[in-house]
N, C-alpha and C positions, 0 to 999 in steps of 0.2 A: 308865538308872534301875535301881537295885539292888532286890533283893527286899524290903529293909527299907523302901523307899519305897512299897510296895504298900499302898494304903489301902482297907480294906473300907467305910469311911464314904462315900468318894467313889463307890463302886460303888452303894451304896444310893440316894444322891441321884440318880445317873444313871439308875437303874432307874425311879424316880418320873418322871423327865423323858422316858424312852423309852417308857414304857407307854401314854400317851394315844393315840399314833398307832395302836397295835394295838387299844386298847380301843374307840375310836369305830368303827373298821372292823369289829371282831368283833361289837359290839352291832348294827351295821347288818346284818351277815350273819345274826345271830340272828333278827331280825324276818323277813328274807326267807326263810330256810330253815325256820323254824318254820311258815311259811305254805305250804311245799311247793315253793318256787322256789330252785334252786341259784344262788347268787350268786357266780359266778367273776369278775364284773366289778368287784369291790371295788377292784382295782388301777387300773382305768381311771377309775372315778369319783373316786378319790383324786387321780390325776394331773390330771384336768380341774379339780377344785376347787382344787388347789394352784396351778395356773397362773392361773386366773381370779381367785382371791383375791389373789395377788401382783400381778397386773396392775392390778386395780381399786384395790388399796391404794396402789400406786405412783402411779397417775394422780390419785387423789383425796386422797392423803396421809392416808387414814383407814382403819385396819385393820378397823374394824367394817363399813364398807361393803364391803371386800374379802371379809370372812367371809360377809356376806349374799349377795354375788354368787356365791361358791362354793357356798352352799346352793342357790341357784337353778339353777346349771348341773348340779350333781350330782343334784338332784331330777328335772330334765328328762331326764337320761340314764337314771335309774332307771325313769321312766315309759316311755321308749322301750324299755328292756329288758323291762318288763312287757308292753308291746304285742306284742313279738315272742314272748315266752315264754308269756304268759297268753292274750291275745286270739287270736294267730295259731297257737298251739300249737307254736311252733318248738322246736328242740332247745335246751335251756337251757344246756348246756355249750358248744355251738358259739357261741351268742349272747354268752355271757360272754367267751369267748376272743377273739371277733371285736371286741368293744368294747374290750378291753384293747389289742389290736394297733392298732386304728384311733386310739384316743386317745393312745397312745404317740407315734405319728407326727404326729398333728394338733396336739397341744400344742407340739411342737418347731417345726413349720412356722409356726404362728401367732405363736409367740414370736419367731421369727427375722424374720418379716414386719414385726411392729410395733416391735421393739426393736433388731434388727440386732446382737445380742450373742452370736452362736453358739447360738441356741436357748434362751437364758435371759433372765430379766428383770433389770433393774438392781437394785442393792441398795436395799432399802426405807428404810433409815435411820430417820427418825422415824416412818415409817408402819408400823414393826414393832410387834408386840404384846409389850410388855415385862412383866417380872416384877412381882408384887405383894409389897410389903414389909408384913408383918403388924404390927399395933400393938404397941409395946413391944419390937420386935426389937433396937433399939440398947441397951436397958437390960440385956438378958440375953445379948448377943452374946459376952461374954467369960466367961460362966459355963460351967465344964466340962460337957460332954454336953448340958445344957439349952440352951445357946446354939446348938450345932450342930443339935439336934433341932428347936428352934423356928424358927430363922432359915434353915436350909438343907433339912432333911428335910421339914417340913410347911409351911414358909414359903419365900418367894423364888421362887415359881413363877408361870407365866402363869395367867390366869383359865381357860384351856382345860384345864389340868391339873386344877384343882378341879372343873370341869364333868365331866370324864371319870370321876372317882371318885364324884361325886354321882350320876352316871348309873346306877351299878350297882344301888342299891336302887330307883330309879325304874323301870328296865326290869323288875326282878323284880316290882314291884307291878303294873305294866301287864300283864305276861304272866300272872300267877297270880291277880290280884285285881280284874280289870276285865272287863266284858262283851266288850270288843274282844279282850283277851288270850285269853279262853275261845274265842271264834270263830276267832281266829288259830290256836290249837293244834288246834282241831277240823278246820279245812280242811287243816292239814298232816298230820294223822293219817288222816282218812277223809273226803275231800271229798264223796263221794256221800252219806254219812250226814249230813254237815253240810247239804248241799243239800236233803235230804229233811226236815231240821228247819227249813227256811226261811231258812238263811243264804246270802247271796249270795257264792258262793265267789270269783268273779272280782273283785268289788269289794273283798272282804277282802284278797285277795292284792295288789291294786293299792295299797291303803292300807299294807300291809306294805312294799311296794317303795318307796313314798313316804317312809316312816319310815327305810328303809335308805338312801335317797339323802340325806336330811337329815343323818343321823348320820355317814355316810361323808364328807360334805363337811368336817366338822370335822377329820378326819384329814388331809386335804389342806391345809386352812388352817393346821393346826398345823405341818406340815412346812415350809411356805414363809414364813408370817408369824411363827412363833415360833422354830423350830429354826434355820433357815438364813438367813432374812432376804432370800430371793430364790427364784425358781423355776429349777430346773435339769432338763434332760431326764431322764426316768425316775428322778426323785428318790425315788419311792416304794420303789424297790429291793426289790421282792418282799414288802413289808409286808402287802399285801392277801392274799397266799397264807399268810403267817404267821398272819394273823388267822383265816383259815379253819381252820388247824391248831389254833389256840387254841379254836375252836368244838368241834372233835373232842375235844380234851383236856377241855374243860368239859362234854362230853355235851349240848351245846346248852342249857346252863343259865347264867344271867347270872353268878352268883358264881364258879362254877368256871371259866367262860370268862375272867373277869377275872383269876383266879389264873394261868391259862395265859398271859395277856398279860404279867403281871408276871414270870413265869418267863422268857419270851423277852426282855423288857426287861432282866432281870438278866444274861442271857448276852450280850446286845449290849453292855451296860456293861462286863462282864468282858472282852470282846474288846478294847475300847478301853484298859482299864486295864492289861492284861498285855502290850500291844504295847511292845516295847523293854525289858521287864523281864528282868533277868538272874537266873535261878533257880539256887539252889545245886545243883550236880551235873548240871544240865541245860544251863545257859547261856541264851542268848537264843532264844526260840521264833520260827521264821520267820513273817513277816507273813501269808503265804498260808495257813498252817495256822490262824492266829488268825482270819482272815476266814471260815473254814469253820465256826466254832463254832455260830452260830445255826442253820445249815442241817443240820449233823450232829444237833443237838438235835431239829430238826424231824423228821428221818427216824426217830430213836429213838422220839419220841413217837408218830408215826404207826404205826410197827411194833409198838409195845407196846400201843397203846390202840384201834386201829381195830376189833379183834375184840370189844372190851368196850363200845365206844360204840354207843348205840342212836339212830340218826338218826330224824327224823320219817318215818313210814311212806310218806307220799305224796310225799316229796321227789324232785324231778326228773321227776315224772309230770304231763303236761298233763291238765287236767280237761276231760272231754267230758260235757256234761250228758245224762243219760239221758232218753229220750223216753217 
């Protein structure tokens, strides 16, 4: 493919399709970390939800039942993580990493046991969640720019894509305009002051973890039921960690975090688009260098923004009630 075939419009469409995986996970991490719990287990919850969603969708031939099952398993893992980190005051970093390692192996073993396909599920076929065609798409399909904008950029996506973008103002409203959001931010900044004000710190953190589990499940379901149409071992491919980077980029705020997810989605789309492209004066860029793009961007973002980002003050600190 020559440089002339390089299409920016395709990158924008791919960005919209790539971003929801990160958005759901980042919003999940936002709830957990705003309450003071470091959520390194986003990757594990995403994998568990991806496997369970794909497996149940394949067996029942119903993607919605698969999504519901993914929500259940991810919420259960989040509550287990909360029990270790909140109730038992365990090390939150170690708990998150342990869950990631355990679920990476467990999903593979269970998938191999049930489906005997090398640790993956069969193709979902009709049980896959397909794209929505907006009303009037056929009428404007051939209109320059408007056809592309309406039918491809804002139309022709899965319902989970629209849910991911609708989630941004909802999370902002919950965080800054509800009693639960006020309590959530209070226990993440100063849990002892919140406790003195009558807020149940542990219960608030458990509710935050439950929200995180539910939201993270949509990331896994999106990977297996929408993007791939099957579950594959370690198919999350570090997206949970990229979501945490987007949180740092967004300074733990919903809108800026979503912009960070779009940025990573853009570079992931760019990586696919430039693979095999012959650039004038440069030639073809090696595939191994192209695959590094999202991770190089991650390092640059962390190096440039860690000093400027202000995390919740009580993040990572177990709460011990004063006597």
